[in-house]
MARMIVO-308489 format. One record per residue (C-alpha): x, y, z. Coordinates in pm, whole numbers, padded with zeros to 5 digits. Layout:
# MARMIVO-308489
PT,X,Y,Z
...
***
This chain:
# MARMIVO-308489
PT,10749,-07502,09381
PT,10492,-07433,09653
PT,10674,-07113,09752
PT,10671,-06996,09391
PT,10299,-07064,09360
PT,10233,-06869,09678
PT,10435,-06577,09545
PT,10251,-06588,09215
PT,09917,-06593,09397
PT,10022,-06296,09612
PT,10135,-06107,09303
PT,09804,-06163,09123
PT,09611,-06043,09427
PT,09826,-05732,09470
PT,09794,-05616,09108
PT,09428,-05702,09050
PT,09345,-05330,09064
PT,09584,-05251,08776
PT,09496,-05236,08405
PT,09500,-05564,08204
PT,09830,-05669,08053
PT,09934,-05721,07696
PT,10076,-06070,07644
PT,10456,-06083,07644
PT,10699,-06363,07562
PT,11027,-06195,07474
PT,11349,-06363,07364
PT,11521,-06212,07669
PT,11356,-06484,07880
PT,11651,-06700,07769
PT,11874,-06484,07990
PT,11722,-06637,08304
PT,11932,-06899,08479
PT,11702,-07153,08643
PT,11963,-07318,08860
PT,12337,-07292,08862
PT,12633,-07096,08993
PT,12528,-06757,09126
PT,12161,-06786,09038
PT,12010,-06462,09165
PT,11733,-06439,09424
PT,11523,-06273,09154
PT,11559,-06580,08931
PT,11499,-06823,09217
PT,11164,-06649,09278
PT,11078,-06687,08907
PT,11105,-06315,08854
PT,10872,-06205,09130
PT,11098,-06099,09417
PT,11399,-05878,09485
PT,11623,-05964,09782
PT,11645,-05751,10096
PT,11958,-05558,10194
PT,12123,-05846,10379
PT,12065,-06096,10099
PT,12177,-05837,09844
PT,12507,-05780,10024
PT,12556,-06155,10059
PT,12515,-06192,09682
PT,12767,-05911,09628
PT,13016,-06103,09842
PT,12948,-06424,09647
PT,13002,-06245,09316
PT,13338,-06108,09431
PT,13441,-06443,09578
PT,13356,-06616,09249
PT,13567,-06377,09045
PT,13813,-06190,09271
PT,14054,-06118,08987
PT,13794,-05908,08806
PT,13552,-05793,09077
PT,13608,-05581,09384
PT,13362,-05421,09625
PT,13412,-05098,09817
PT,13199,-04889,10052
PT,13129,-04543,09910
PT,12925,-04402,10202
PT,12707,-04489,10498
PT,12341,-04399,10521
PT,12190,-04198,10805
PT,12096,-04532,10966
PT,12453,-04660,10936
PT,12406,-04904,10647
PT,12698,-04937,10409
PT,12641,-04832,10049
PT,12849,-05067,09836
PT,12986,-05030,09484
PT,13119,-05314,09270
PT,13414,-05240,09044
PT,13457,-05477,08750
PT,13775,-05476,08542
PT,13908,-05739,08303
PT,14267,-05721,08428
PT,14199,-05662,08796
PT,14284,-05295,08800
PT,14044,-05140,09048
PT,14171,-04798,09154
PT,14064,-04486,08969
PT,14416,-04422,08842
PT,14452,-04783,08725
PT,14120,-04781,08541
PT,14215,-04458,08367
PT,14512,-04637,08212
PT,14321,-04938,08080
PT,14228,-04752,07758
PT,13872,-04873,07806
PT,13571,-04656,07877
PT,13400,-04685,08214
PT,13024,-04720,08259
PT,12870,-04623,08594
PT,12537,-04800,08667
PT,12324,-04682,08958
PT,12023,-04871,09094
PT,11778,-04799,09371
PT,11805,-04420,09405
PT,11431,-04468,09457
PT,11439,-04795,09643
PT,11102,-04921,09523
PT,11229,-04889,09167
PT,11490,-05160,09202
PT,11496,-05316,08853
PT,11857,-05214,08795
PT,11985,-05414,09090
PT,11854,-05752,08977
PT,11930,-05690,08610
PT,12292,-05592,08671
PT,12341,-05882,08912
PT,12245,-06115,08626
PT,12486,-05935,08394
PT,12774,-05956,08644
PT,12690,-06319,08712
PT,12720,-06393,08341
PT,13060,-06223,08343
PT,13173,-06415,08653
PT,13068,-06752,08511
PT,13234,-06686,08175
PT,12913,-06657,07972
PT,12983,-06294,07887
PT,13362,-06264,07875
PT,13317,-06007,07598
PT,13184,-05735,07828
PT,13494,-05661,08035
PT,13707,-05684,07723
PT,13521,-05371,07611
PT,13447,-05165,07923
PT,13508,-05120,08295
PT,13199,-05125,08517
PT,13110,-04937,08834
PT,12783,-05056,08987
PT,12584,-04943,09293
PT,12322,-05215,09359
PT,12124,-05004,09611
PT,12185,-04632,09657
PT,11892,-04566,09890
PT,11971,-04847,10131
PT,11749,-04718,10411
PT,11447,-04672,10186
PT,11519,-05021,10048
PT,11464,-05168,10395
PT,11137,-04981,10445
PT,10999,-05263,10236
PT,10633,-05346,10189
PT,10380,-05499,09951
PT,10203,-05163,09961
PT,10464,-04902,09872
PT,10373,-04831,09508
PT,10007,-04872,09415
PT,10069,-04837,09040
PT,10367,-05074,09005
PT,10366,-05445,08918
PT,10627,-05596,09142
PT,10846,-05699,09295
PT,10613,-05850,09552
PT,10776,-05643,09826
PT,10948,-05321,09731
PT,11135,-05043,09905
PT,11031,-04685,09975
PT,11094,-04377,09760
PT,11283,-04161,10011
PT,11566,-04224,10257
PT,11554,-04251,10637
PT,11528,-03870,10665
PT,11243,-03870,10411
PT,11462,-03699,10152
PT,11436,-03780,09781
PT,11788,-03856,09664
PT,11700,-03761,09308
PT,11639,-03401,09419
PT,11974,-03368,09592
PT,12232,-03327,09317
PT,12281,-02953,09380
PT,12215,-02902,09753
PT,12397,-03224,09859
PT,12216,-03285,10189
PT,12238,-03665,10178
PT,12536,-03896,10239
PT,12407,-04118,09957
PT,12440,-03855,09683
PT,12762,-03717,09830
PT,12901,-04069,09798
PT,12798,-04084,09432
PT,12967,-03753,09357
PT,13284,-03869,09528
PT,13295,-04174,09302
PT,13224,-03971,08988
PT,13499,-03724,09074
PT,13744,-04006,09143
PT,13668,-04239,08852
PT,13547,-03991,08584
PT,13312,-04242,08416
PT,13237,-04202,08048
PT,12868,-04290,08081
PT,12633,-04263,08380
PT,12310,-04466,08388
PT,12045,-04412,08654
PT,11772,-04680,08654
PT,11417,-04592,08765
PT,11058,-04709,08718
PT,10815,-04451,08587
PT,10475,-04334,08710
PT,10183,-04215,08500
PT,09985,-04352,08209
PT,09960,-04693,08042
PT,10131,-04753,07708
PT,10302,-05032,07515
PT,10666,-04941,07582
PT,10831,-05140,07859
PT,11170,-04961,07863
PT,11168,-04584,07823
PT,11482,-04378,07856
PT,11627,-04043,07766
PT,11842,-03739,07836
PT,11784,-03369,07791
PT,11695,-03299,07425
PT,11952,-03120,07210
PT,11750,-02796,07188
PT,11733,-02768,07568
PT,12060,-02932,07668
PT,12346,-02748,07835
PT,12568,-03006,07662
PT,12404,-03030,07318
PT,12703,-03205,07161
PT,12671,-03482,07420
PT,12296,-03520,07365
PT,12356,-03529,06992
PT,12620,-03803,07033
PT,12381,-04009,07247
PT,12114,-03968,06980
PT,12342,-04050,06691
PT,12561,-04328,06829
PT,12389,-04480,07134
PT,12015,-04477,07077
PT,12023,-04689,06755
PT,12237,-04958,06921
PT,12026,-04971,07238
PT,11693,-04969,07054
PT,11802,-05247,06819
PT,11917,-05467,07109
PT,11587,-05416,07290
PT,11371,-05478,06984
PT,11560,-05795,06890
PT,11500,-05927,07244
PT,11126,-05866,07237
PT,11114,-05535,07422
PT,10968,-05204,07308
PT,11194,-04904,07374
PT,11021,-04570,07408
PT,11091,-04202,07466
PT,11124,-04047,07810
PT,10800,-03847,07821
PT,10517,-03786,08064
PT,10146,-03704,08029
PT,10000,-03353,08030
PT,09665,-03472,08173
PT,09654,-03814,08336
PT,09275,-03825,08297
PT,09278,-03750,07923
PT,09575,-03906,07744
PT,09480,-03754,07407
PT,09559,-03406,07536
PT,09920,-03498,07476
PT,10258,-03565,07625
PT,10495,-03351,07831
PT,10849,-03332,07697
PT,11034,-03280,08024
PT,11374,-03111,08058
PT,11556,-03218,08374
PT,11690,-02943,08599
PT,12016,-02967,08797
PT,11861,-03123,09109
PT,11803,-03447,08912
PT,12076,-03695,08818
PT,12030,-03651,08443
PT,11989,-03272,08462
PT,12301,-03249,08675
PT,12489,-03480,08437
PT,12382,-03268,08140
PT,12504,-02953,08314
PT,12849,-03094,08385
PT,12876,-03265,08044
PT,12872,-03613,08196
PT,12676,-03829,07949
PT,12382,-03943,08160
PT,12090,-04164,08062
PT,11780,-04184,08278
PT,11603,-04519,08242
PT,11233,-04522,08334
PT,11092,-04873,08300
PT,10716,-04886,08268
PT,10563,-04950,08610
PT,10261,-05142,08476
PT,10475,-05411,08311
PT,10555,-05722,08519
PT,10874,-05713,08723
PT,11031,-06001,08530
PT,10979,-05823,08199
PT,11120,-05497,08333
PT,11433,-05659,08479
PT,11506,-05850,08159
PT,11453,-05532,07959
PT,11702,-05353,08184
PT,11960,-05630,08125
PT,11920,-05586,07750
PT,11931,-05207,07778
PT,12259,-05224,07973
PT,12401,-05470,07722
PT,12315,-05226,07444
PT,12461,-04928,07630
PT,12784,-05121,07689
PT,12809,-05214,07320
PT,12746,-04854,07215
PT,13003,-04722,07462
PT,13263,-04972,07344
PT,13206,-04877,06979
PT,13162,-04501,07013
PT,13341,-04385,07328
PT,13581,-04173,07124
PT,13296,-03979,06961
PT,13133,-03937,07303
PT,13460,-03820,07462
PT,13509,-03565,07184
PT,13161,-03426,07251
PT,13240,-03397,07623
PT,13567,-03215,07554
PT,13390,-02973,07323
PT,13136,-02887,07591
PT,13399,-02847,07864
PT,13566,-02573,07659
PT,13247,-02367,07625
PT,13083,-02145,07885
PT,12801,-01926,07751
PT,12767,-01558,07834
PT,12393,-01610,07890
PT,12247,-01916,08059
PT,11887,-02037,08058
PT,11803,-02138,08414
PT,11426,-02189,08390
PT,11190,-02320,08122
PT,10817,-02365,08067
PT,10611,-02585,07839
PT,10552,-02454,07488
PT,10205,-02317,07410
PT,10211,-02486,07068
PT,10252,-02863,07046
PT,10469,-03072,06820
PT,10343,-03416,06723
PT,10481,-03763,06782
PT,10403,-04123,06684
PT,10326,-04312,07001
PT,10241,-04672,07094
PT,09956,-04622,07337
PT,09689,-04830,07506
PT,09316,-04789,07445
PT,09120,-04633,07727
PT,08771,-04527,07825
PT,08655,-04235,08039
PT,08359,-04222,08274
PT,08232,-04015,08563
PT,08357,-04158,08890
PT,08118,-04174,09184
PT,08425,-04165,09410
PT,08600,-03855,09277
PT,08300,-03688,09118
PT,08498,-03623,08799
PT,08587,-03799,08475
PT,08844,-04075,08528
PT,09035,-04297,08289
PT,09028,-04676,08259
PT,09292,-04850,08046
PT,09160,-05146,07850
PT,09472,-05353,07776
PT,09449,-05318,07396
PT,09701,-05157,07163
PT,09633,-04816,07017
PT,09874,-04642,06780
PT,09882,-04262,06773
PT,10023,-04114,06452
PT,10021,-03750,06560
PT,09984,-03729,06937
PT,10055,-03374,07065
PT,10376,-03331,07262
PT,10460,-03012,07448
PT,10833,-02964,07496
PT,10978,-02725,07751
PT,11083,-02479,07484
PT,10962,-02161,07652
PT,11246,-01972,07819
PT,11121,-01812,08142
PT,11446,-01700,08307
PT,11795,-01624,08174
PT,12100,-01497,08363
PT,12422,-01328,08260
PT,12706,-01563,08355
PT,12963,-01390,08580
PT,13331,-01426,08503
PT,13387,-01510,08870
PT,13216,-01544,09206
PT,13377,-01430,09535
PT,13271,-01621,09847
PT,13336,-01495,10202
PT,13532,-01725,10433
PT,13226,-01733,10660
PT,13064,-01991,10430
PT,13292,-02299,10449
PT,12993,-02529,10385
PT,12950,-02372,10039
PT,13320,-02422,09964
PT,13295,-02785,10075
PT,12995,-02849,09851
PT,13162,-02683,09551
PT,13470,-02900,09592
PT,13251,-03208,09627
PT,13087,-03109,09298
PT,13435,-03115,09138
PT,13449,-02737,09101
PT,13787,-02562,09105
PT,13807,-02316,09396
PT,14093,-02072,09465
PT,14163,-01910,09802
PT,14259,-01543,09786
PT,14575,-01488,09990
PT,14654,-01123,09915
PT,14443,-00810,09875
PT,14588,-00755,09528
PT,14401,-01062,09404
PT,14071,-00876,09433
PT,13896,-00678,09162
PT,13758,-00325,09160
PT,13426,-00363,08980
PT,13245,-00620,09193
PT,12867,-00653,09189
PT,12626,-00745,09466
PT,12276,-00887,09422
PT,12030,-00698,09641
PT,11695,-00865,09706
PT,11406,-00642,09597
PT,11124,-00894,09640
PT,11115,-01236,09801
PT,10874,-01507,09904
PT,10935,-01824,10102
PT,10757,-02145,10016
PT,10452,-02206,10232
PT,10561,-02562,10311
PT,10900,-02735,10329
PT,11032,-02915,10023
PT,11305,-03175,10067
PT,11350,-03055,10425
PT,11404,-02691,10330
PT,11201,-02375,10300
PT,11298,-02260,09954
PT,11294,-01892,09862
PT,11204,-01720,09536
PT,11344,-01368,09492
PT,11406,-01085,09253
PT,11729,-00890,09253
PT,11886,-00558,09168
PT,12249,-00603,09064
PT,12446,-00312,09214
PT,12809,-00208,09247
PT,12953,-00351,09568
PT,13141,-00140,09818
PT,13521,-00180,09795
PT,13661,-00433,10040
PT,13961,-00647,10119
PT,13901,-00998,09981
PT,14195,-01163,10157
PT,14078,-01500,10289
PT,13782,-01511,10050
PT,13743,-01777,09781
PT,13731,-01714,09406
PT,13543,-01941,09166
PT,13579,-01864,08796
PT,13332,-01986,08536
PT,13606,-02039,08276
PT,13651,-02399,08388
PT,13507,-02733,08270
PT,13219,-02712,08518
PT,13155,-02342,08461
PT,12785,-02378,08378
PT,12731,-02583,08693
PT,12909,-02309,08889
PT,12665,-02049,08751
PT,12361,-02261,08842
PT,12491,-02317,09195
PT,12611,-01966,09279
PT,12399,-01720,09083
PT,12113,-01641,09326
PT,11853,-01610,09048
PT,11901,-01973,08938
PT,11617,-02194,09075
PT,11857,-02470,09186
PT,12117,-02237,09337
PT,12236,-02264,09694
PT,12048,-01938,09755
PT,11716,-02077,09628
PT,11761,-02386,09848
PT,11784,-02162,10156
PT,12158,-02164,10230
PT,12156,-01785,10282
PT,11826,-01730,10462
PT,12001,-01534,10738
PT,12020,-01231,10507
PT,11643,-01194,10549
PT,11670,-01108,10916
PT,11776,-00780,11075
PT,11952,-00803,11409
PT,12010,-00432,11489
PT,11719,-00192,11526
PT,11649,00178,11585
PT,11510,00366,11880
PT,11276,00646,11780
PT,11410,00885,12043
PT,11754,00854,11885
PT,11646,00835,11522
PT,11421,01142,11521
PT,11692,01400,11606
PT,11948,01225,11388
PT,11711,01214,11089
PT,11614,01579,11137
PT,11979,01683,11114
PT,12039,01441,10822
PT,11757,01598,10618
PT,11889,01946,10701
PT,12237,01848,10577
PT,12101,01672,10264
PT,11838,01891,10093
PT,11792,01643,09805
PT,11706,01368,10051
PT,11462,01602,10227
PT,11289,01675,09897
PT,11265,01302,09825
PT,11110,01242,10167
PT,10856,01524,10124
PT,10762,01399,09777
PT,10700,01046,09904
PT,10472,01184,10179
PT,10273,01389,09927
PT,10234,01114,09666
PT,10192,00804,09884
PT,09908,00841,10132
PT,09960,00498,10287
PT,10322,00591,10353
PT,10223,00934,10487
PT,09979,00779,10734
PT,10215,00503,10853
PT,10452,00635,11119
PT,10662,00319,11126
PT,10705,00320,10747
PT,10824,00682,10759
PT,11076,00608,11031
PT,11196,00291,10856
PT,11253,00490,10537
PT,11463,00744,10725
PT,11652,00471,10912
PT,11749,00303,10585
PT,11915,00629,10474
PT,12138,00647,10782
PT,12482,00484,10807
PT,12348,00291,11110
PT,12128,00071,10893
PT,12241,-00293,10850
PT,12441,-00284,10529
PT,12420,-00663,10483
PT,12043,-00686,10507
PT,11890,-00839,10190
PT,12231,-00850,10020
PT,12353,-01179,09875
PT,12696,-01224,10039
PT,12863,-01383,09736
PT,12996,-01108,09509
PT,13020,-01133,09132
PT,13247,-00999,08860
PT,13113,-00966,08506
PT,13268,-00923,08164
PT,12938,-00779,08036
PT,12647,-00585,08176
PT,12478,-00817,08427
PT,12107,-00883,08399
PT,11839,-01132,08489
PT,11561,-01184,08233
PT,11240,-01310,08389
***
């Protein structure tokens, strides 16, 4: 009792800077087990604490020991610091391998917690759910679905625990850190695959082929009434619109009803355009492939991103997550056939044109929104207008919302990509993504009309992002020189993950391997000219090629800066010689198209 009072006192002190709370007394409080078999550390702390890594793994072992016929734990990866990342497999009949689960005729739900370790609600909520299964309180769940559950994905960030990691979040009292031991954000790694944590997730998804993927977070941003917000890419912007439509039609009503009946307020996954003036409207975000839900959308894996509201108390958020998961399980059990049909439909379709970049619409739609009243005043600290939330309800009937409807870049999808054998790391990452890759064993497997993307403009980021210096470039798609492709690798887009292939391998896509800096060596020249050798060679070259000589003379006459720059003149001549580096600024992965290739910026 004394320990609980101390925790409560610490919690009050730590969140005294946060906006006032709305009162809450939801029916989901009945889910808490005060004392009994497998009471969680979260419950023992009266909803204030989340256990550290060691205590978490001990609870995992206790869960499995309490129900070994239905629970099994396996290690899916090790972090950079050597910590094991565990996954619990739950099956009614004790069938735990991927092949066994595929024959149970039940859908599989994959629940992931702690990708951002400070946002750990999913761990404690799912532990309560599994405890209720183990103790027989919820025998119905495994009669409907199989469960895969990662309690902590970012295990190293989880152990960088502090009372001071997230200034805008109410609990737990101590929480983990956002990034891993290498300071990488795991929820930016779904395309580049730099981290063992995300590589482990992809291995499990490829092995078990789950029917529904849920990634549990806690949001940042403004104050509002909703305690559980969630979403997926909207139908108009989804690369798997049939899947988004199925989630809207069959899953959202079930989940929302469960939450509302338990005293929670489900809300849309939206952000704020201006955090200092809420009335300016909301941002309707579309996730790109580097994020779990954007990646899931691209590969037609039904993926729901849960963003619990950071300003709600930890107990309320965890209980809301339990109810959300219960609703998602019910919806999956009832409607997995409709969802599977939507997935199959999307796997059969690869577009000829693919939108790879979007911007926010200039014109807003409107939305009804359950907000919180606020006041604005000039801050003596910042010297600008700042917002103060007042802890009172405010309903907006027509709040502006700006969706990412503006298309800013579109690519023509190649029929196939051809990857030189010199890039085995790219082949490894493609296979880890689940992409089908074919090795070319004879020259006859090549094609005649291959295209190469030549960089015409490029700019590197001024600072590293996720450990990499990203590059933004423009390209001229040209006919490639004929060559023997024996030993190369061919990746066609006419496969279930064809749209993902295009995003990864087309250099103009913002989340491609190229954009993440995998091919930065093409920006360096390693052979150079000597003027004493170039001058006589160029003189003879211009004599032998009158058209080239005319072009050179014209450039001198019309471009004074060129005419007065000796090095520019010599570089121009050098580029026209066969001695010039033919790989410089050329993307080494070749492409074959069924239609005229283009990039629309």
